[in-house]
C-alpha angles and dihedrals in degrees: 000000000000116000116215111243089229090067093061116158093339089076094054092045091053092048091050092050091050091050093050092050090052092050093048091047090051092050091045092052091050098044117107135195135195133206130193117266137195090220116117126223122229113286109258121243115255118210133130108238107181137164130197118235106198119201099176109109087000091279097156107355139057096014090224137352121266099041116146119258090254092052092048091051092046091053094047093049089051090054092049092048090051091053089053092049089054090049093241115153107199137050119204099204119193108228102162113040098165116350089306130105137238086196139050104288132172090196104051135027127259110271119256088225088077103048105006091251125081111237095021115119121222115263129253079037120246137146111250095198093050089048093047093050093048095047094043091053091049087059096046092253126136116231119213118188110227119211136185100213099197112018107107105179133007120225092228093059110120109187126076117272108260124239093248095054116117091244088062102035098042108012091165089074095053130082129195110227122171109308094341143070115229137186111240108248089199094067112085088213089064090055090051092047098048091043090054089053092051095045092048088062094042091054100041102038134056093233120158095213149005116226137194124188129204100294113108114125101009128264109261122281121209123236126219089274091057094248126123112269118224117239108263100241099125092123095053092042091055092044101042110014118023095078094053133082098257127097115240091258093049090047090054091051091047090054092057094041091054092049093049092051092047092051092051094047094045093052093049092048092053103035115000093193095059108100123224115209134175129197105201129183105289096242117064093190133339109264095037097133100017100249095051119109130175144071118007106222091174093059100033106031092030087230112148090187095163089061093054090053095044092050093048095239090145136051091216139011124208108184110198100245094179097162134094126258101250111050102089096208091068102012114174097216094042092053092044091052091049093051093050088057093056093064112095092155093056097239121169114277110204116174117230105227126198103231084163088070095052093102092054099045133064111291093247098043098100095038087051090050090053091048090050095049090050088058094044114103110234097021116108110172150336144244120216124216107244146356092217089058090057091048091052096045111062091175095059092040090052092052091050092049099041104031121003096046099026088136123046119243137204119228112255117266111257103197141016113247138175120295115281117242113234115271125235110251123189139171130213134179092039090145092058114036092201086067097041110141133180118204122195120193122187122220091192134086135262106035112281140220125236137215112202115189122185131186116209123172088352096304125112123225125191132204134170129216137180132215142065091271123029132172127202121197118206097194098207098323107119111198121210091220132020120192123187122194122182118211126197121229091269091056099255113147128226123213112292116252105218131197127190123202111247100195 
């Protein structure tokens, strides 16, 4: 185009002014604003949806010992992302397989399942538990540290036992039993030692929970004659139990009872919001209820698990109900119903479910178990064993993703705490929706979790976040309603702060 000379600079000035007006008009038309509203968002679902991540023998993570730090991190992030995709909300992460550590410990050696050699730190050096907690929280997942309180060495271990392992530093506390080494639960020094390991993690890491499974006194080992061997605790029995009024079996149960109570009380004294959960063998005793037959964990593992629940020495209980629905001798719903009736303190009852058996059972067995527990009064969630089983079973994973967990859920609250002070909520980027950001800042301590609910085109969407300060970017999506709810570390929710779009 040829510009007449008579126009001169006036032409360019007019063009520039027109362009600026168009830009300002465009920005003005795209700008949004929000004002507070008294409207309330939908009440969020509450259900514990956990999954065990086993590190012993490299069952779930890492896939094999000796991976680089980058490879270990990549695998762990993939597992966490998978949990988010399946709308789970808690990771039960095994940190102490057998008096070794999947974290930086001054008490016990690095686990061989990381590097292939007990006592050898990963390189480049990092702390897997610290990394797991941080990345789980970024994804709105709880992280529970899973301990084996008494197992001292696994028979599948391949590397030499390191010089700083308990069997070398304090061999008087360790017993050889079958293929394993075990700490002796009858020695008070063992209680003190294992409690110190647990509390070291509670105090140094921002974990949401501490978790024990079904290993207390060990499952029986056979002798050369094929008969069950008795656990070799003669020395501790003579020193600490034989002069009392208890039988040897009752003394063994009392040892475990005392330890469970001490762990619970110690956690609550240090960090009241950290949950303590146990996943015992799914049958307390045969005959309870009447139709149930099977292994007697009370008599053989010396685990009086019903007592721990009745006395409230846990925040949640996840009995391992690893049986199908129909066989009446170990019926999943019958056992679940019985456990919910043993709960006078109102603790969380989360069924342990054998995802590892999904390939052997009917295709709908585990989905039906989840449907049943959701109808069971007193049950409020589940934990799946284990994450690898979900990875290897696309059918079950698909049912979780598309049907069973179609909507996200918050874990149940585990304790009543003081009222939350209102958070500080701010917006930025209102003039350009592609930069729209919501910032939430807690005025409470310790660091909180957040539920952010947004309504767009009439549909609600829910996300969870963790941390004292969190930011959510909307990237051009302009919700009609935004609701922010702060939760304390026990899961109690404050009043939602709701904003409605004005224009």
